[in-house]
C-alpha positions as CSV (number, residue, x, y, z in Angstrom):
1,X,81.1,95.5,98.0
2,X,84.3,96.1,99.9
3,X,87.2,95.2,97.6
4,X,90.8,94.9,98.4
5,X,93.3,95.5,95.6
6,X,96.4,93.2,96.1
7,X,99.0,94.6,93.6
8,X,102.1,92.6,92.7
9,X,104.2,91.3,90.0
10,X,103.3,87.7,91.1
11,X,106.4,86.5,89.5
12,X,105.3,83.8,90.2
13,X,102.3,83.7,92.5
14,X,103.1,81.4,95.4
15,X,101.5,80.0,98.6
16,X,102.7,83.1,100.6
17,X,100.5,85.4,98.4
18,X,97.6,83.0,98.7
19,X,97.9,82.7,102.4
20,X,98.0,86.4,102.9
21,X,94.9,87.0,100.7
22,X,93.1,84.2,102.5
23,X,93.9,85.6,105.9
24,X,92.8,89.2,105.0
25,X,89.5,88.1,103.4
26,X,88.8,86.0,106.5
27,X,90.0,88.4,109.2
28,X,89.1,91.9,107.9
29,X,86.0,93.6,106.7
30,X,86.8,93.1,103.1
31,X,84.3,91.0,101.0
32,X,86.7,90.1,98.2
33,X,90.3,90.5,96.9
34,X,91.4,91.4,93.4
35,X,94.9,90.3,92.5
36,X,96.1,93.2,90.3
37,X,99.0,92.0,88.1
38,X,101.6,94.8,87.6
39,X,103.6,94.9,84.4
40,X,106.5,96.5,86.1
41,X,107.1,98.3,89.3
42,X,108.9,101.6,88.5
43,X,110.8,101.2,91.8
44,X,112.1,97.7,91.0
45,X,114.4,96.1,88.4
46,X,112.8,94.1,85.5
47,X,115.4,91.5,84.7
48,X,113.6,88.2,85.6
49,X,110.0,89.2,84.9
50,X,107.9,86.8,83.0
51,X,105.7,88.2,80.3
52,X,102.5,89.7,81.5
53,X,100.2,87.0,79.9
54,X,102.1,84.2,81.7
55,X,101.9,85.8,85.1
56,X,98.2,86.5,84.5
57,X,97.7,82.8,83.6
58,X,99.5,81.8,86.7
59,X,97.3,83.9,88.9
60,X,94.1,82.6,87.2
61,X,95.2,79.0,87.9
62,X,96.0,79.8,91.5
63,X,92.6,81.5,92.3
64,X,90.2,79.5,90.0
65,X,88.5,77.7,92.9
66,X,88.1,80.7,95.2
67,X,85.1,82.8,94.5
68,X,86.2,85.7,96.8
69,X,89.3,86.2,94.7
70,X,89.4,87.8,91.3
71,X,92.1,88.8,88.9
72,X,92.6,92.2,87.3
73,X,94.9,92.7,84.3
74,X,94.0,96.4,84.1
75,X,97.6,97.6,84.6
76,X,98.8,95.7,81.5
77,X,96.4,97.8,79.5
78,X,97.2,101.2,80.9
79,X,100.1,103.4,79.8
80,X,103.6,102.4,81.2
81,X,105.0,102.8,83.7
82,X,102.0,102.0,85.8
83,X,101.2,104.1,88.9
84,X,98.9,102.9,91.6
85,X,97.0,106.2,91.8
86,X,96.3,106.1,88.0
87,X,95.1,102.5,88.2
88,X,92.8,103.3,91.2
89,X,91.3,106.3,89.4
90,X,90.5,104.2,86.4
91,X,89.0,101.4,88.5
92,X,86.8,103.8,90.4
93,X,85.5,105.3,87.1
94,X,84.9,101.8,85.6
95,X,83.3,100.2,88.7
96,X,81.7,103.1,90.7
97,X,79.6,100.8,92.9
98,X,82.8,99.1,94.4
99,X,84.4,100.4,97.6
100,X,88.2,99.9,96.8
101,X,91.0,99.7,99.3
102,X,94.7,98.9,98.9
103,X,96.4,95.9,100.3
104,X,100.2,96.2,100.9
105,X,103.1,94.7,102.9
106,X,104.7,96.8,105.6
107,X,107.8,97.1,103.5
108,X,105.8,99.0,100.8
109,X,104.4,101.3,103.4
110,X,108.0,102.5,104.0
111,X,108.3,103.7,100.4
112,X,104.9,105.3,100.2
113,X,106.4,108.8,100.1
114,X,108.1,107.9,96.8
115,X,104.8,107.0,95.1
116,X,103.1,109.3,92.6
117,X,100.5,111.4,94.2
118,X,100.8,109.6,97.6
119,X,98.8,112.2,99.6
120,X,95.9,112.0,97.2
121,X,96.1,108.2,97.3
122,X,95.9,107.8,101.1
123,X,93.1,110.4,101.4
124,X,90.9,108.5,99.0
125,X,91.7,104.8,99.6
126,X,92.1,103.0,102.9
127,X,95.2,100.8,103.4
128,X,95.3,97.3,104.7
129,X,98.8,96.5,105.8
130,X,100.1,93.0,106.5
131,X,103.5,92.5,108.3
132,X,106.8,92.0,106.5
133,X,110.2,91.4,108.1
134,X,112.0,94.5,109.3
135,X,109.4,97.1,108.6
136,X,110.0,99.5,111.4
137,X,108.6,103.0,110.5
138,X,111.5,105.2,109.8
139,X,111.7,108.9,110.9
140,X,111.2,110.4,107.4
141,X,109.1,113.6,107.7
142,X,107.6,113.3,104.3
143,X,106.6,109.7,105.0
144,X,105.3,110.4,108.5
145,X,103.1,113.2,107.1
146,X,101.5,110.8,104.5
147,X,100.9,108.2,107.1
148,X,99.3,110.6,109.5
149,X,96.7,111.2,106.7
150,X,96.1,107.6,105.9
151,X,93.3,105.3,107.1
152,X,95.4,102.3,107.9
153,X,94.1,98.9,109.1
154,X,97.0,96.7,110.3
155,X,96.1,93.0,109.5
156,X,98.0,90.7,111.8
157,X,98.5,87.9,109.2
158,X,101.3,85.4,109.9
159,X,104.7,86.6,108.8
160,X,105.4,84.5,105.6
161,X,109.0,84.6,104.4
162,X,108.5,83.2,100.9
163,X,109.6,85.4,98.1
164,X,109.5,85.2,94.3
165,X,113.2,85.5,94.3
166,X,113.5,82.3,96.4
167,X,111.1,80.5,94.1
168,X,113.0,81.5,90.9
169,X,116.4,80.7,92.3
170,X,115.3,77.3,93.6
171,X,113.8,76.4,90.2
172,X,117.1,77.5,88.6
173,X,118.9,75.1,90.9
174,X,116.5,72.3,89.8
175,X,114.9,72.0,93.3
176,X,111.5,70.4,93.7
177,X,109.6,73.2,95.6
178,X,106.1,72.2,94.3
179,X,104.7,72.8,97.9
180,X,105.6,76.4,97.8
181,X,103.2,77.0,94.8
182,X,99.6,76.3,94.2
183,X,99.6,72.8,92.4
184,X,98.5,74.1,88.9
185,X,101.0,76.9,89.1
186,X,103.9,74.5,89.7
187,X,102.7,72.3,86.8
188,X,102.5,75.3,84.4
189,X,106.0,76.6,85.4
190,X,107.6,73.1,84.8
191,X,105.8,72.5,81.5
192,X,106.8,76.0,80.3
193,X,110.4,75.7,81.6
194,X,110.2,79.1,83.3
195,X,113.1,80.3,85.5
196,X,115.4,77.4,84.5
């Protein structure tokens, strides 16, 4: 089973995430996608992050009718901060029959040289990269070396410029942006008064 791991804070999950996952599972050789809910990206600030269990619930709601999507809360159970290489090592041990790959936006590719054990990561796991705005590969020798070792499949998914930041700020401004979120996700956020 070729399984793509789509890491993210999903704070909250929105139609951009869903569209990218939909495109990748249809237009690549991956059989399924696991949404891996990250507790906190060590390279990002934490200030507006919902509790893990709420973000996990939002992803569950978003993917409940899609049998090619699964959710993994593994990073919420591993030591913090969570590092992708540690998570992948654990998943390989727990699910030895799965063929795991890593799904990431082009913007994350540019910071790959800052990741823990990046060389080991790209040697062991193929990367499926979807476009993000302004992701020209920069001339960073350390990054270029890592990318030269990687098995990268560029997935030409549509460029979707919806962000969690936009969603959170819009809700704070009391905007009705229900169509930017899977229906049940919008309902849950409103009922729980998140991001207000």
